[in-house]
N, C-alpha and C positions, 0 to 999 in steps of 0.2 A: 536393531537400529535404535538410536536414542540421542539424548543430548548430554553434553558434558561442558562445563564452563572453562576448562583449562586448555582445550585445543579445538581447532576448527574441524579437522578430519584426522582419524587415527584408526589403525587396525585393531588396537586393544587399549582399554583404559580401565581404571577402577571407577565404575559408574555407580550412581545412586539407582537402585533398582526401581525407584518410582519414575525414572526418566527413560526407561528402555522398554521395548516390546518386540515381539517377533515380527520379522518381515514376512508378509503374506507370500505363499509359494508362487503365485502368479506375478509377483513384482520382481523386477531386476534390481540390482544394487543402485543403478542410476535412478530408477523410480523411487526407491526408498530414500535416497539422499535428497532429491529435489522435492518430493512431496512433503517430507518432514520439515525442511527448513522454510519452504515458501508458504505452506498452508499454516504453519505455526505463526509466522510473521502476520499473515492476513487475519487469521482468527483472533490473535491478540490485539492487533491494531484496530480492526473494523468491528469485530463482535464484542470482545471483552472491554476494550477501552472506549471506542467511539459509539457503541451501542447501535450498530446498523439496524435500521428498520425496513420493512417491506416498502416498496414503491418510492423510496428516496432517490434523489439524483446524486451522481458521484462523478468526479474527475479522477481517473486513474492514470498516473504518469508511467511511462515505460511499459505500456500495455502488452508488448510482445515478450517482455522478460518473464522469468518464472514467477516472481511475486505478482506482476501485473496480470498474467493469465490466471493465476489462482484467484486473484481478486475479481476478475471478470466472471469466472465460473461461479463464485459465491454470490456476487452481485446479481447475476442472472437468476440464480435460485431465489433470491430475495425480490425479483422482479424490479430491479432498480432501472433508472434511466441513466445509461452509462455513456460517459464521454472519456476518450482516451488520447494520449499523446504517444507518438513513436518517433524514432529518429530516421527511418528510411521509408521510401515507397514500398519496398518489399515487405517490410513489417506491417505497413498499412494494409496491403493486400492480404497478408496472412490473417490479420484480425477480421477482415471482411469475410474471408472464405471460411475460416475456422470457427468463428464465434458470431457471425452474422451481425457484426457491428456496422451500422450504416456509415457510408463514406463521409457524410456531413457531420458525424460525430467523432472523427478521427482527425487529429491535428498534429502539427509538427512540434517536437520538443526542442527544436534547434533555435526557435525564437519565441517571442512572447505574444504572437498574433492570437494564439489560443484564447487569451483572456478576452479580447473583443468578440471572438466567435462564440465563446460560452455566454457572455453577457447578452449577445444578440439572440442566441437560441433559447435562452431562459427569460427572455423579455426583461432584462436588467436585474433579475433576482439573484442569479448565481446558483451554485449547486449546494446541496445539503452537506456534502462531504468532499474533501479533496485528500487522496492518498498520494502524498508527495515524495518524490525522490530527486527532484531538481534542485539546483543551487543558484545562488546569486540573484540576478534580476528575474530569473524564471521562478524562483521561490517566491519572490515578492508578487509577481504576477499571479501565481497560483493562490497565494493568500488572498488576493483581491477577488478571486473567483468564488469565494465562500459567501453564501447567503447569510442573512441575519439569522442568528441562533444556530449556525452551522458549526461544523467540526473540521479542523485541519489536522490531519495525521501525518506527522513528519517521520519518515523512515531514514532519511539520510543523516549522517552525523557530521558532515563536513562543516556546514554553517553553524551547527551547535557547538562544535569544537572551537571554531573561531569566535564564538559568542556573538554571532550576528544579531544586530537589533531588528525587530520587527515593529511595525506601526502600532502604537499603543491605542490609537483612536479606535481601531476595529474591535477592541475588547468592549467598547460601548455598544457595539452591535451584538454583543453576547456570543462571540465566537470563542470556541474552545480550541486551544492549541494543545495537541497531544503528541508528545515526543515518544516514540516507540523504540525500545531497546529490548528485544526478546532475551538476550543474554542476561541483562540485568534482572529481568523478571525471574528467570531460572535461578540466578544466583540468590535472590531473596527467598524463593521457594525452597531451594536446597537448604539454605540456613535454617529455615523454619522447620523443615522435615527432620532435621537431625536431632 
């Protein structure tokens, strides 16, 4: 299994040997594909770029998705105070059962009510980190959930491609906006390795 910047999925490629490794015998192909892409995204976004620290607070959007679950696992390892959004009641129940996320820390991703709930639960402070995949007014609401000196990690490309404007005033609060594109990271690394 490995990465290649030319195709999403393929049965054979000419790959840079620095980006491939053997699939462990106890993993299925589904395990290899999902673990490689989701954990690489979370590692690069939260660990490498946002410098996740122990005991920080974080809002993870789309918590029941692959990247969301990978982020939850890593943030639980870091003993973070975790807040999540999901799109359905079934996904909410899944996170409560599978990851022991308290019900009062799981919000809907279908509206912006999560912003008021997070402000309320953090006594107006907001969270240290937001791992964002929402767009439009939900992106704006997510950005407003970041505490002073916090970090906003943007995974989605939709608003970036549209060159969506964000409030410049928040930069006075020393908020870092981190756009994550693992494919670009690999492209730069591959060029450097050649």
